N, C-alpha and C positions, 0 to 999 in steps of 0.2 A: 504494499499499500504506499502510495506516494504522499509526501507532505510538502507544504510550501517552504521555501528557503527561510532559514533563520540565521542569526549571527552567532558565531561561536568564539569565545575569548580563549586565547591560548595561555596556558600556564607557563611560567618562566623558570621553574626550578628543575630543569631537565638534567642538570649535572648530578642529581641525587640518585639516579637509578639507571640500570642498564636498559636503555630504550632499544626498540627494534632497529632503528637506523644505525645505532652504534654496534649492535650485534652483526648487522650486515657487513660493516667495515671489518670487524674482527674475523668474521667467517671468511671474508675474501682473502685475508692473510693466511688463515688456516689452510684453505684449499690450495693456496699457492705453495705452501710448504710441501703439499703432497704431489704437486705437479711440476715443481722446479726440476730441471734436468741437472743432476750432479755430474762432476768431472769423473774421468776414468780412475784417477787416484782415489777419489772419494769412494767410488764403487768397490774398488779393491779392498779398501780398509773397513768398509761398513756394509757387510753382506745383507744385513737385515733392513737396510734403508727402504727398499721398495715396500716391504710388508708394513713397516712403520708409517710410510707415507699413505698407503691405502687406508690404514687405520685412522690417521688424522683426517683424511678426506671424508671417510665414512662418518666420523664424529661431527665434522663441519656440516655435511649435508643433513644429518639427522637434526642438528641444532637449527638449521635453516627451516626444516619442515616444522619444527616446534614453533618457530616464529609465525608460521602460517597455520598453526593450530592443527597439525596433522602428525600422526605417528609414522606413517609410511606414505610414499608417493603412490597415488592411484595407478592401477594397471589398466590401460585402455585397450580394448580388444576391437580391432577393425577400424575402418574409417567412418567415424560418426560425425553427424552434423548437429550443432546445437539448435534448439527451437528458436525461430526468428524472434519470438517474444522476448526471450532472454537476451538475445543480441541487441535488440532495440532498447531494452531496459539498461543494459550495460552502457550503451552509447549515450543514454540520457543522464546517467549519474557520473560518468567518467569521461575525461578527455582522451586524446589519442594515445597518451602515455599511461593511461590507467589512473591518473591522479583524480581524486574526487573533486567534482565541480562545486559541490556544496555538501558538507557532512550530514545535513539533515534533510536531504531530498528523500531518502528512505527513512521509514520509521525505525526500523531496526538496522542490523548490520549484515543480514544474510537473507538471500532469496533462493529457494530451492524449487526445482521443477521435477515432476514425476510423470512418466507415461503409464497408461492403463496396462495392467498385467493380465486382464481377463480376455480381452478381445471377443467379447460375447456378441451374439447376434441380437440380443436384447440391448436396451439402453441401460446397461448395468456395468459398473466400473469398480475396479479394485486397484489400489495403489500401495506399493510396498514402501513403508516409511522407516525401515530398519536403519537407514543411514542417519536419521535424525537423533541426536543425543537427547536423553531424557532431561538433561539440564537446560536444553534450548527452549526458550519461551516462544510459543506460537502467538504471534500478534494478529495475523490475518491469514485465512486460507481461502483460495479461490478455485473453483472448477471451471476450466476453459473448454468449451465445446464449439466446434465449427459447424454451423448450420449450412447444409447444402441447398442448392436450388431445388424447388419442388418438382416432382415428376407429374406430368399430366395425368389426371384421373377424373372419374365422374364427379368427385367432390372438389376438384381443383378451384373452381370459381365460387364455391358456396361460402367459404369462410375467409375472413380477412385477418383475424387474430386467433391465436391459440394460447392455452394456458400451459406453461412449462413448470413442472414441479420437481424439485430434487429432494430425495429422501435418504436418510441414513438407515441402512439395513441393520436391524437389531438381532435378527435371526435369519440366516441365509435360506432356511427351508420354508420360511413364511413370508416371502417378499410380496406376495399378493394379498396378504391379510393385513388389515389396518394395524393390529397390535404388533406386527413384525417390522414396522418401519416408522421413522420419525421425520416429519416435515422439517426441512432446513431452509429452503428458499423456494419462492413461487412468484411468477410474474407473467404478464401478457407480452407476447412478441408478435410482430407481423408474420403472417403465414408465408408471404412471398419474399421475405428478406433473405439475405445470405451473408455469411461472415461469422466472426467470433461472438459468442454469447458467454458472459462471465457471471457465475453465481457464487455468492459468499457462503462458505460451509465451515466457518471457523469452529463452531460449536462441536461438530462431529470430529474434526481432527484433534481438538483438545481432549475429547473423551477417548480417542484412540491412543493418544500419547499417555494419558493418565492410567489406563488399565490395559495391560498387554492382553491381546486376544479379543478386544472390543471391535477391531477393524473387520467388519463383515462386508464392507463395500458400500457403494452408492447405487441408487436406482433413480432413473429419470422417467417421468411420465409426461405424455403429451395429450391434452384433452381439448375438446371444443369448449366454447363459453358455456354451453349447456351441461358440461360435465361428462359427455360421452367420449369414448376413445377416438382419437384422430387417426385418419388413414395414414399408415406409415409411408406411403408414397408421396404424401403431401408435405409432411414435416420430417425431414431426415437430418441426422447428425453424422458427421464423418467418424469412422471407426479406425482402429489400427489394423483391421483385417483387409479391407478392400480399397482404401483410399491413401493418398499421398501422405508420407510421414510428417510433412510440414503441417498437416491438418489433424494430427492425432489428438484425442482427448488428453487433457493435461491438468494435473493438480499443481498449483503454485502456492508455496508457503512463504510468508514473510515472517522471519523469526529474528531473535536476538540471542546470542550465545553468552552474553554477560561480559564479554571482553572489554567493551567500551566503558561500562560502568566501573569495572575493576581498574582500568587504566586511569580514569579520573580520580578514583579514590586514592590511588598510590602516587599521584603526581607530586604533591607537595610533601617533601620530607626534609631531613636535615640538609641544608644547602652546603655544609662543609663535608658531607660524605661524598667521596669520589666513586664513580662507577667502576665495577670490576671488569675492566677491559684487559684481556690478556696482553702481557708485555711480549710482543713477538718481533722477530727480526724483519728487516726489509728484504723481501724476496720478489722475484719476478711476478708479473700479474698472473692471477689465476683464471682459468677458463670460466667465463660467465661474469667476471668482475673486471671492468675496465676503468682505470683511472686515466685522466688526461696526461699528455706528455708534459704539460706545464706543471702539474703537481709533482711529477717525478723529478723535474729539474730542480725543484726547491728542497728535495729531501736532504741534500747535503748542507744546506744553509737556511733552515726553516726560520731561524731567528730574525732574518732580514725581511721575511714575509709577514705582514700584519694579518690578523684574523680575517679570513675570507672563506667563501663557499666554493668548492671545487667539484667537478663531476665524478661520479662513481656509478657506472652503468652496470646493471645486473641483467645479464642475458640468460633467459630461461632455456633457450635452445642449447647453449653451450653447457649449461648445468645438467642438461638431459631431461628437462621437464616439458619440452614442447609437445610431447605425445598426449598430454592430458590438460595442459593449459590452453584455452582458446584465445584469450586476450588478457593483458597485452603480451607481446612476444618478449618484452623486457621493460625495464623502467630505470630512470636515473634517480638513484637514492641520494646522490650528492654526499659530500662529507666536509667537515670543517677543519681548517688547518691554518696555522700561523701563530704568531706571538701576540701578547697583549701588553705592549710596553707602556710605561708611564710617560706622559699623562694620557689617559684614555680619552680619545675623542668621541664625539657622538656618532661618527661613522662606524665605530666599533660596537655600537648598540649596547653599552655596558649597563648593568643593573647598578643601583645605588650601592649594594653590597660589594660588587666588584670594584667600583670606584674607590670605596673606603679601603678594601684589601690592597689595591694597587698603591694607594698613598702610604699605607703602613709598610708595605714592602720597600717602597722607594726611600722612606725615611729610616728604614731598619729599626723601627721602634720595638718590634718583637721578633725574636729569632724563629726561624723555621716557617715563616709566612712566605709562600710562593706568590708569583704573579697570577692573576686570574687566568682561567683556561678558555680557549676558543671552542665553543660548543654550539649545537643548534639551539636557537631561541624561538624558532617557529617550526612546527612539524606538520606535514600534511599526510592524509591517508591515501592509500591506493585501493583499487578494486581489482579482483581477480575473477575471471569467468572461466570455469573449469569443469571437467567431468570427474565425478567421484567414482568409487570402486564399483558401484552398481550402475554406472553409466548414466546417472542423473546429472543434469547440468546445474551448477551452483554459481551464484554471484555473491561474492563475499567482500566486505569492506574491512581493511586492516588499518588501524590507527597508527600514527607516528612512524611512517615508513619512508618519508621523504623530508630531507632537511630543507625547509623553505628559505631560511636565512640563518646566518651565524652571528654570534656576538660574544663578547667577553663577559664571563660569569664567574 
């Protein structure tokens, strides 16, 4: 379910925790350790390097999956096309690089789509929701049905409207009995129309998620305004059996996995606490992570470069994830680099705390006080459109993945 844009204020104490954008930078270095080509002498003296490098790479990729809320990378079987609805939704909420246009266009942070598993000749549907975590909060659930053009029949011109009703099946053996089904949504639609019809069925999906085994499926009935059964040739819906895949019946869930709320709760902590970024050596670029040549030029004399934002491109294809990620193919996470020398100018976007710390350091009033650090002071979220292990298409929003700007903190 979409919402109107709102304004979101960014918190500034990012130095206090290990944020995803910092993890991406650390993982880039970890992966590079595994892929850097050692010299012949090094190989001769360290026979276990290859195994150790593979282990480091495995740990790095596993940590990157955790950033994206996954235990393992999904295994995609065959050439699958995502539903056009999900592609259009992705293009609505994200720019070409996957960066969120507005963090509150979506009510939650996850949209999941499911295809019907029954393929019944009746207008009956069953959706497998096993990929949805119990902790995921269902905000809105929609049944998407594609209404086909009516076939000519004796009753073709007799009716202009019909009553479409969607029921939750309470007992699969009693779907034609009133006690065996529960009305979820009902409305009038033009008989001669064609295109997608969307019905809200949130109540049913919440009950399925609350009690395992409650999911008996859905039943759709088509009646005249007088309550009699409508001719099936007049009002027809596309099914997964005889019609194009792009018109398959689909369940769409708008959910929230709680990651956004947790991130906001943990944003403000002790500003003197430094993030636990691994102290790793400078090594060649890792596949999937590309820093600019300019940033490499400054590695030897970073003190001369004042705090600024530099590119850090994450390429999903080189990481090996292009088989299940639909969009984007990669994104620029950026990273912050440079010194924060006294006096701190406004171009360095310093906080008041950083300004005071810089003064104390310059005057040497207290031992052990370092200069402020160059860190992201504005972070943006990105969106991923991907296939899960059950070949359902998921649109997920991940907070704090792109360094929008850098400052001295």
